[in-house]
C-alpha atoms as a printed R data frame, in Angstrom:
    type eleno elety resid chain resno      x      y       z
1   ATOM     1    CA   MET     A     1 18.407 23.736 115.678
2   ATOM     2    CA   PRO     A     2 21.086 23.692 115.629
3   ATOM     3    CA   TYR     A     3 21.527 27.615 115.813
4   ATOM     4    CA   LEU     A     4 25.299 28.768 115.306
5   ATOM     5    CA   SER     A     5 25.558 33.123 116.243
6   ATOM     6    CA   LEU     A     6 28.847 34.270 114.555
7   ATOM     7    CA   CYS     A     7 29.986 37.804 116.693
8   ATOM     8    CA   THR     A     8 32.837 39.595 115.372
9   ATOM     9    CA   SER     A     9 34.997 42.508 114.629
10  ATOM    10    CA   VAL     A    10 35.655 42.061 111.164
11  ATOM    11    CA   GLU     A    11 33.408 43.980 108.880
12  ATOM    12    CA   THR     A    12 32.102 41.808 106.406
13  ATOM    13    CA   PRO     A    13 29.691 42.810 102.807
14  ATOM    14    CA   ARG     A    14 26.479 40.953 103.326
15  ATOM    15    CA   ALA     A    15 27.016 38.818 100.347
16  ATOM    16    CA   ALA     A    16 30.697 36.954 101.883
17  ATOM    17    CA   GLN     A    17 28.601 36.695 105.394
18  ATOM    18    CA   GLU     A    18 25.580 34.823 103.649
19  ATOM    19    CA   LYS     A    19 28.432 33.167 101.930
20  ATOM    20    CA   LEU     A    20 29.837 32.397 104.870
21  ATOM    21    CA   LEU     A    21 27.129 31.052 107.399
22  ATOM    22    CA   LEU     A    22 26.196 28.556 104.740
23  ATOM    23    CA   THR     A    23 29.446 27.214 104.653
24  ATOM    24    CA   LEU     A    24 29.795 27.151 108.541
25  ATOM    25    CA   ALA     A    25 26.306 25.933 108.444
26  ATOM    26    CA   GLU     A    26 27.138 22.914 105.716
27  ATOM    27    CA   ASN     A    27 30.391 21.668 107.992
28  ATOM    28    CA   VAL     A    28 28.682 22.206 111.245
29  ATOM    29    CA   SER     A    29 25.952 19.523 110.132
30  ATOM    30    CA   GLU     A    30 27.965 17.414 108.497
31  ATOM    31    CA   ILE     A    31 30.346 17.023 111.747
32  ATOM    32    CA   LEU     A    32 26.934 16.715 114.055
33  ATOM    33    CA   GLY     A    33 25.244 14.344 111.749
34  ATOM    34    CA   LYS     A    34 22.619 16.993 111.462
35  ATOM    35    CA   PRO     A    35 20.265 17.740 108.124
36  ATOM    36    CA   PRO     A    36 21.439 21.281 106.597
37  ATOM    37    CA   GLY     A    37 17.976 22.024 106.141
38  ATOM    38    CA   VAL     A    38 17.484 22.198 110.331
39  ATOM    39    CA   MET     A    39 20.365 24.582 110.437
40  ATOM    40    CA   MET     A    40 19.444 28.186 111.636
41  ATOM    41    CA   THR     A    41 23.078 30.958 111.263
42  ATOM    42    CA   SER     A    42 23.134 34.604 112.049
43  ATOM    43    CA   PHE     A    43 26.637 37.231 111.561
44  ATOM    44    CA   VAL     A    44 26.544 40.158 113.935
45  ATOM    45    CA   SER     A    45 29.495 42.481 113.961
46  ATOM    46    CA   GLY     A    46 30.608 45.543 115.720
47  ATOM    47    CA   THR     A    47 33.904 46.291 118.317
48  ATOM    48    CA   MET     A    48 35.477 43.733 120.082
49  ATOM    49    CA   THR     A    49 38.616 43.139 122.077
50  ATOM    50    CA   MET     A    50 40.378 40.020 123.111
51  ATOM    51    CA   ALA     A    51 42.790 39.780 125.378
52  ATOM    52    CA   GLY     A    52 42.814 43.653 126.032
53  ATOM    53    CA   GLU     A    53 43.639 44.461 122.276
54  ATOM    54    CA   ALA     A    54 41.577 45.270 119.798
55  ATOM    55    CA   GLY     A    55 42.012 43.627 116.136
56  ATOM    56    CA   PRO     A    56 40.278 40.695 114.569
57  ATOM    57    CA   THR     A    57 38.363 38.553 116.968
58  ATOM    58    CA   ALA     A    58 35.690 36.118 116.606
59  ATOM    59    CA   PHE     A    59 32.914 34.601 119.610
60  ATOM    60    CA   VAL     A    60 31.548 31.414 118.155
61  ATOM    61    CA   ASP     A    61 28.036 30.476 119.918
62  ATOM    62    CA   LEU     A    62 26.951 26.806 118.576
63  ATOM    63    CA   ARG     A    63 23.299 25.550 120.599
64  ATOM    64    CA   SER     A    64 22.138 22.105 119.715
65  ATOM    65    CA   ILE     A    65 20.169 19.611 121.253
66  ATOM    66    CA   GLY     A    66 22.147 16.737 121.936
67  ATOM    67    CA   LYS     A    67 25.964 17.125 123.151
68  ATOM    68    CA   PRO     A    68 28.622 16.539 120.777
69  ATOM    69    CA   SER     A    69 31.891 13.914 121.474
70  ATOM    70    CA   THR     A    70 34.758 15.018 122.497
71  ATOM    71    CA   GLU     A    71 35.663 14.288 119.173
72  ATOM    72    CA   GLN     A    72 33.420 16.113 117.725
73  ATOM    73    CA   ALA     A    73 33.397 19.382 119.977
74  ATOM    74    CA   LEU     A    74 37.319 19.396 119.069
75  ATOM    75    CA   ALA     A    75 36.206 18.802 115.014
76  ATOM    76    CA   LEU     A    76 34.035 21.700 115.420
77  ATOM    77    CA   THR     A    77 36.183 23.953 117.208
78  ATOM    78    CA   LYS     A    78 38.499 23.172 114.711
79  ATOM    79    CA   GLY     A    79 36.954 23.854 111.345
80  ATOM    80    CA   LEU     A    80 35.366 26.831 112.724
81  ATOM    81    CA   CYS     A    81 38.756 28.399 113.375
82  ATOM    82    CA   GLU     A    82 40.413 27.309 110.453
83  ATOM    83    CA   THR     A    83 37.128 28.555 108.125
84  ATOM    84    CA   LEU     A    84 36.855 32.126 109.880
85  ATOM    85    CA   GLY     A    85 40.741 32.449 109.322
86  ATOM    86    CA   GLU     A    86 40.672 31.438 105.600
87  ATOM    87    CA   ALA     A    87 37.529 34.105 105.298
88  ATOM    88    CA   LEU     A    88 37.823 36.708 107.503
89  ATOM    89    CA   GLY     A    89 41.910 36.840 108.314
90  ATOM    90    CA   ILE     A    90 41.562 35.545 112.189
91  ATOM    91    CA   HIS     A    91 44.142 33.587 113.861
92  ATOM    92    CA   PRO     A    92 42.593 30.650 115.425
93  ATOM    93    CA   LYS     A    93 43.807 32.059 119.083
94  ATOM    94    CA   ARG     A    94 41.172 35.305 118.178
95  ATOM    95    CA   VAL     A    95 38.304 32.892 118.116
96  ATOM    96    CA   TYR     A    96 36.083 31.720 121.407
97  ATOM    97    CA   VAL     A    97 34.210 28.917 120.471
98  ATOM    98    CA   ASN     A    98 30.815 27.812 122.697
99  ATOM    99    CA   ILE     A    99 29.199 24.688 122.505
100 ATOM   100    CA   THR     A   100 26.193 24.220 124.180
101 ATOM   101    CA   ASP     A   101 23.643 21.592 124.800
102 ATOM   102    CA   VAL     A   102 20.351 22.221 124.822
103 ATOM   103    CA   PRO     A   103 17.246 20.289 125.723
104 ATOM   104    CA   GLY     A   104 15.152 19.246 123.798
105 ATOM   105    CA   ALA     A   105 12.339 20.644 125.841
106 ATOM   106    CA   ASN     A   106 13.551 23.969 126.400
107 ATOM   107    CA   TRP     A   107 13.722 24.130 122.468
108 ATOM   108    CA   GLY     A   108 10.599 25.075 120.279
109 ATOM   109    CA   CYS     A   109  9.986 25.501 116.905
110 ATOM   110    CA   ASN     A   110  6.509 25.836 114.831
111 ATOM   111    CA   ASN     A   111  4.525 25.895 118.196
112 ATOM   112    CA   LYS     A   112  5.651 22.849 120.015
113 ATOM   113    CA   THR     A   113  9.059 21.720 121.405
114 ATOM   114    CA   PHE     A   114 11.743 18.667 120.491
115 ATOM   115    CA   GLY     A   115 11.588 17.367 124.035
């Protein structure tokens, strides 16, 4: 934890996916103050539409234990949109970001939960 899932309509070579995910993980870790070694990321691409139109778009689902402050949530959203714009050419108005605070008791790893 945290876990970041990126779903996008932009086809991206595997090496570029991995590089982007590592960049996103580093940025999220820094903003949330969590070590990069606990981040998990995934990249899913496929057909997507937004506002009734096809084209470059993305949905970022970020889950973590501990609710980010308003400032952190804004910094996360801005940073994610900027990085996706630079890496994949997606305009910020075509990116949705969902940030979810997951109770530690509902998050498990290595035969136990964090709560």
